[in-house]
C-alpha positions in Angstrom: 104.3 95.9 107.8 101.2 97.5 109.3 100.9 94.7 111.9 104.5 95.4 113.0 103.7 99.1 113.5 100.5 98.2 115.3 102.4 95.8 117.6 105.0 98.5 118.3 102.3 101.0 119.2 100.5 98.5 121.5 103.8 97.6 123.2 104.6 101.2 123.8 101.1 101.8 125.1 101.4 98.8 127.5 104.8 100.0 128.7 103.3 103.5 129.3 100.4 102.0 131.3 102.8 99.9 133.4 105.1 102.8 134.2 102.2 105.1 135.1 100.9 102.4 137.5 104.2 102.3 139.2 104.3 106.1 139.6 100.9 106.5 141.3 101.5 107.0 145.1 99.7 104.6 147.4 98.8 107.1 150.2 97.5 104.3 152.4 95.2 104.3 155.5 94.6 101.6 158.0 91.8 99.5 156.5 89.7 99.1 159.6 87.6 102.1 160.6 88.9 103.5 163.9 91.8 101.0 164.2 95.4 102.0 165.2 98.7 100.2 165.0 97.9 98.8 168.5 95.2 96.6 166.9 97.6 94.2 165.2 100.8 92.5 166.2 103.7 93.7 164.0 105.6 90.4 164.6 102.9 88.3 162.9 103.9 89.2 159.3 105.8 86.2 157.9 105.5 84.4 161.3 106.1 80.6 161.1 104.6 78.1 161.7 101.1 79.4 160.8 98.5 76.7 160.4 98.0 75.0 157.0 99.6 77.9 155.1 102.9 77.5 157.0 103.6 81.2 157.1 101.4 84.2 157.8 101.6 86.5 154.7 99.8 89.5 156.2 98.6 91.0 159.4 95.4 90.5 161.4 93.7 93.7 162.5 91.3 93.0 165.3 88.1 94.8 165.8 84.4 94.3 166.7 82.5 92.1 164.3 80.7 94.4 161.8 83.2 97.2 162.0 83.7 98.9 158.6 86.6 97.7 156.5 87.7 100.5 154.2 90.0 100.5 151.1 93.5 101.2 152.2 94.2 102.9 148.9 92.3 103.6 145.7 92.0 100.9 143.0 89.9 98.5 141.1 88.2 95.5 142.7 89.5 92.4 141.0 87.9 89.9 143.3 84.8 89.9 145.6 83.7 86.4 146.5 84.2 83.6 148.9 87.4 81.4 149.3 87.8 78.3 151.5 90.5 79.7 153.8 89.9 83.4 153.4 86.1 83.3 153.7 84.5 86.4 152.3 87.4 88.1 150.4 87.8 91.4 148.5 91.0 92.0 146.5 91.8 95.5 145.1 94.4 96.2 142.5 95.9 99.5 143.6 98.9 101.7 142.8 102.3 100.2 141.9 100.4 97.1 140.6 99.9 95.8 144.1 96.9 93.7 145.1 95.4 94.6 148.5 93.8 91.4 149.9 91.1 91.7 152.6 89.9 88.4 154.1 87.5 87.0 156.8 84.9 89.7 156.0 81.5 89.3 157.5 80.0 91.2 154.5 81.3 92.5 151.2 80.0 95.8 149.9 81.7 96.0 146.5 81.7 93.9 143.3 84.4 93.0 140.8 85.3 95.7 138.3 84.3 98.6 140.6 86.7 101.4 141.3 87.0 102.2 145.0 88.5 105.4 146.5 90.8 105.2 149.5 88.6 105.1 152.6 85.5 103.8 150.9 83.8 101.0 152.8 84.3 97.6 151.1 83.0 95.3 153.7 82.8 94.6 157.5 85.1 92.7 159.9 84.1 89.1 160.5 85.5 85.6 161.2 84.7 83.7 158.0 86.8 81.0 156.3 89.5 79.5 158.5 88.9 82.2 161.1 85.6 80.7 162.2 85.6 80.4 166.0 88.4 82.9 166.3 88.1 86.6 167.4 86.8 88.8 164.6 89.5 90.4 162.5 90.6 91.5 159.1 93.4 89.6 157.5 95.2 92.2 155.3 97.9 91.3 152.8 99.7 93.3 150.1 100.9 91.3 147.0 103.2 92.9 144.4 102.8 91.8 140.8 106.4 92.9 140.1 108.7 90.6 142.1 111.3 92.0 144.5 114.0 89.5 143.5 116.4 90.7 146.2 114.1 89.4 148.8 114.3 85.8 147.6 115.8 83.3 150.2 116.8 79.7 149.8 114.3 78.4 152.3 110.8 77.2 152.5 108.5 80.0 151.2 111.6 81.9 150.0 110.1 82.4 146.6 106.9 83.9 148.1 109.0 86.5 149.9 109.5 88.3 146.6 105.7 89.0 146.3 104.4 89.6 149.8 105.0 93.0 151.4 104.6 93.8 155.1 101.4 95.8 155.3 102.1 96.8 158.9 105.3 98.6 158.0 103.5 100.4 155.1 100.6 101.5 157.3 102.8 103.0 160.0 105.1 104.7 157.5 108.4 102.7 158.0 111.0 102.4 155.3 109.4 100.7 152.3 111.0 97.8 150.5 
């Protein structure tokens, strides 16, 4: 019977943590120092066709190579390493259980497990991964861990639509979905 009580307490604690994470506001900033909404094309989110990946699941914010990339919101660094397509990548788990994905970085200035505050430098703009030979930019995506099932569509990549949110709309304060 003690293990049942323990399991109930742990389940309650887990539920409390999940709910608290959903209630924390994002309060986002544009993740490239000095950038404005004029530095990305709002129509590129979910643009098809987009190279090997088929669809563009984020936005590309263009800036000079070496420009500071800052955390769009506070959170915990869950990944700071190199990926084949993303190049140098930092991923931050932020409010509402959303992962903020920063790719093609020239340099990374944080490590896994670190807490970062909104506006803290996490790297610099570059052209690594599949962006080699292209103008320097930050590829920025937001991935929700809790699916938005109403966004599902019976089409190629329709399942992915439930998890990828349009960062451009969130950064300029449009209606959030």
